[in-house]
C-alpha positions in Angstrom: -17.1 5.3 18.0 -15.2 3.5 15.2 -14.8 5.0 11.8 -14.8 3.8 8.3 -12.2 1.1 7.6 -10.5 1.4 4.3 -8.5 -1.8 3.7 -5.8 -2.4 1.1 -5.8 -5.9 -0.4 -3.9 -7.5 -3.3 -4.5 -10.2 -5.9 -1.6 -12.1 -7.4 -1.2 -12.2 -11.2 -0.9 -15.5 -13.0 3.0 -15.5 -12.8 2.9 -15.3 -9.0 0.0 -17.7 -8.4 2.2 -20.9 -8.3 4.3 -19.3 -5.5 1.1 -18.4 -3.5 -0.3 -21.9 -4.0 2.9 -23.6 -2.8 3.3 -21.6 0.4 -0.3 -20.6 1.4 -1.7 -22.4 4.4 -3.8 -21.6 7.5 -0.8 -20.0 9.3 -0.5 -17.1 6.9 -2.3 -14.1 8.4 -4.0 -11.4 6.4 -5.8 -13.6 3.8 -9.5 -12.9 3.1 -12.0 -15.1 1.3 -14.8 -13.1 -0.2 -17.9 -14.4 -2.0 -17.7 -13.9 -5.8 -19.9 -10.9 -6.8 -21.5 -12.9 -9.6 -21.0 -16.6 -8.8 -22.6 -17.8 -5.6 -20.6 -21.0 -5.3 -17.3 -19.3 -5.7 -15.0 -17.3 -3.4 -12.1 -15.1 -4.2 -8.9 -14.7 -2.2 -7.3 -11.4 -1.4 -4.1 -10.7 0.5 -3.0 -8.0 2.8 0.6 -6.7 2.6 1.7 -8.8 5.6 0.4 -11.9 3.8 2.3 -11.1 0.7 5.5 -10.5 2.7 5.1 -13.9 4.4 4.6 -15.7 1.1 7.7 -14.2 -0.5 9.7 -14.7 2.7 8.8 -18.4 2.7 9.9 -18.7 -0.9 13.2 -17.0 -0.3 13.8 -19.2 2.7 13.2 -22.2 0.5 15.8 -21.0 -2.0 18.4 -20.4 0.8 17.8 -23.8 2.2 18.2 -25.5 -1.2 21.4 -23.5 -1.8 22.9 -24.5 1.6 21.9 -28.1 1.0 23.6 -28.3 -2.4 26.7 -26.3 -1.4 29.9 -28.3 -1.4 31.5 -29.0 2.0 34.7 -27.2 2.5 37.3 -27.9 5.2 38.6 -24.6 6.6 42.3 -24.1 6.4 44.2 -23.8 9.7 44.8 -20.3 10.9 48.4 -19.2 10.4 47.9 -16.7 13.2 45.6 -16.5 16.2 42.3 -14.6 15.6 42.5 -10.9 16.4 40.3 -9.3 19.1 37.9 -6.6 18.0 40.2 -4.0 19.5 43.2 -5.4 17.5 41.1 -5.4 14.3 40.1 -1.8 14.9 43.7 -0.7 15.4 44.9 -2.7 12.4 42.2 -1.0 10.2 43.5 2.4 11.2 40.5 3.5 13.4 37.5 5.4 12.2 37.2 6.8 8.7 39.1 4.1 6.8 37.0 2.5 4.0 36.0 -1.0 4.8 36.3 -3.8 2.2 33.3 -4.5 0.1 31.1 -7.4 1.1 30.1 -9.8 -1.7 26.4 -9.8 -2.4 26.0 -13.5 -1.4 27.5 -12.7 2.0 25.1 -9.8 2.8 22.2 -10.8 5.0 19.9 -8.3 3.3 20.5 -9.7 -0.2 18.6 -12.4 -2.0 19.7 -14.4 -5.0 16.9 -14.5 -7.6 16.2 -17.9 -9.0 14.7 -18.3 -12.6 11.1 -18.6 -11.3 11.2 -15.5 -9.2 13.1 -13.5 -11.8 10.6 -14.4 -14.5 7.7 -13.4 -12.2 9.1 -10.1 -11.2 10.7 -8.9 -14.4 9.1 -8.5 -17.9 10.7 -9.6 -21.1 13.3 -7.1 -22.2 14.2 -6.2 -18.6 17.5 -7.3 -17.2 16.9 -9.2 -14.0 19.7 -8.8 -11.5 21.4 -11.8 -10.0 21.0 -10.4 -6.5 18.5 -8.0 -5.0 18.0 -6.6 -1.5 15.1 -8.0 0.5 13.5 -4.5 0.7 13.6 -4.0 -3.1 12.4 -7.6 -3.6 9.3 -7.0 -1.6 8.6 -3.6 -3.2 8.8 -5.2 -6.7 6.8 -8.2 -5.6 4.0 -5.9 -4.3 4.1 -3.8 -7.5 3.3 -6.8 -9.5 0.1 -7.5 -7.5 -3.3 -6.1 -8.5 -4.4 -3.7 -5.7 -7.9 -3.6 -4.4 -9.6 -1.5 -1.7 -12.4 -2.4 0.6 -14.6 0.0 2.6 -16.3 -1.3 5.8 -18.8 0.9 7.6 -19.0 1.1 11.4 -21.3 -1.7 12.6 -21.4 -3.4 9.2 -22.5 -7.0 9.5 -20.0 -8.8 7.2 -22.0 -12.0 7.3 -25.1 -10.4 5.9 -23.3 -7.8 3.8 -19.9 -9.1 2.8 -17.2 -6.5 1.8 -16.9 -5.6 -1.8 -13.3 -5.4 -3.2 -12.9 -2.7 -5.8 -10.0 -2.7 -8.2 -7.3 -0.1 -7.8 -6.2 2.1 -4.9 -8.8 4.0 -2.8 -9.3 7.4 -4.4 -9.1 10.3 -1.9 -11.8 12.9 -1.3 -10.7 16.1 -3.1 -11.2 19.5 -1.5 -10.4 22.4 -3.9 -10.2 26.0 -2.7 -10.4 28.6 -5.5 -10.8 32.3 -5.9 -14.2 33.3 -7.2 -14.2 34.6 -10.7 -13.5 38.3 -10.8 -13.3 38.6 -7.0 -9.8 38.3 -5.6 -10.8 38.1 -2.0 -13.8 35.8 -2.3 -13.3 32.0 -2.2 -15.2 28.8 -2.9 -14.6 25.3 -1.6 -15.5 22.3 -3.8 -15.7 18.8 -2.3 -15.8 15.8 -4.7 -15.3 12.0 -4.4 -17.2 11.6 -1.2 -19.6 9.1 -2.7 -16.8 6.5 -2.6 -17.0 6.5 1.2 -20.8 6.1 1.2 -21.6 9.7 2.1 -24.9 11.0 0.8 -24.7 14.4 -1.0 -27.9 15.8 0.5 -27.0 14.8 4.1 -23.4 16.0 3.8 -24.4 19.3 2.2 -26.8 20.0 5.1 -24.4 19.1 7.8 -21.5 21.1 6.3 -23.7 24.2 5.8 -24.6 24.1 9.5 -21.1 23.3 10.8 -19.4 25.9 8.6 -22.2 28.5 8.9 -21.9 28.9 5.1 -24.1 28.4 2.1 -23.6 25.0 0.5 -25.1 23.6 -2.7 -25.0 20.5 -4.8 -23.6 20.9 -8.3 -23.8 18.3 -11.1 -20.3 18.0 -12.5 -20.9 14.9 -14.6 -19.2 16.5 -17.6 -15.9 16.2 -15.7 -16.7 12.7 -14.5 -17.1 13.7 -10.9 -20.9 13.4 -10.5 -22.4 15.5 -7.8 -20.0 17.8 -6.0 -20.6 20.2 -3.0 -19.9 23.9 -3.3 -19.3 25.9 -0.2 -18.8 29.6 0.0 -15.5 30.7 1.6 -12.0 29.2 2.2 -13.1 26.1 4.1 -10.4 23.6 3.1 -9.0 22.8 6.5 -12.3 22.9 8.4 -13.9 20.6 5.8 -11.0 18.2 6.1 -11.3 18.1 9.9 -15.1 17.6 9.6 -14.7 14.6 7.2 -12.0 12.9 9.4 -13.6 13.6 12.8 -17.3 13.5 12.2 -17.6 11.3 9.0 -14.7 9.1 10.1 -12.9 9.2 6.8 -9.2 8.4 7.3 -7.2 11.6 7.0 -4.8 10.0 4.5 -7.7 9.8 2.1 -8.5 13.5 2.1 -6.6 15.9 -0.1 -6.7 19.7 -0.1 -5.7 21.7 -3.1 -5.5 25.5 -3.0 -5.7 27.7 -6.1 -6.0 31.1 -4.3 -2.8 32.6 -5.5 
């Protein structure tokens, strides 16, 4: 049985929109058109990481192509001596351990030269944009400028009838807190909060946990701390509750956090 799908999507800011518009076509994978929540005749586009990577890669390839096209043609000078074999080069370098000469940034395959458009989109005013940047750092910074969204899809959800809803930010994890009961050093309680995000009902979850853990479970209103209803289990149940949520409720384990305050 499939579990909950928690998808991470991104929305480009105004500075990056022209780049997306220039290189977005039907061959880019990981693009999602979702009906606007308030305007029936409008859709919104969201991008997975792989789509963002493809867009920025196409832009970088365009820069490289233009640079090669505009580069002056040079006639190589004749070699004064025949080319050395790899073995001869190794011997000449003195074998292992000898520092190798530094490679200029423009000669490194993992480096990208920033043009004014990309530099302005990725760096704010007052920041010193570098001339060259590694491809890894470029994509990391590119993604950091995007607005993250998360989408939760239930098993069997009919996306035509019930389109996914993109929520701003990163998916918040379910929090499991194990604490020592006040005044009793060997008695523990386990509090579960944030499960509503994953469409889990408090009453149903409370009943199922109580039976599974063979422990008293109650629903507590914690609105004063902004958490809404939380579940309170008796005993140190952090790991068993985490396993239950991932295995039986199908919540991805990466979105479950356990905190222990028993020492």
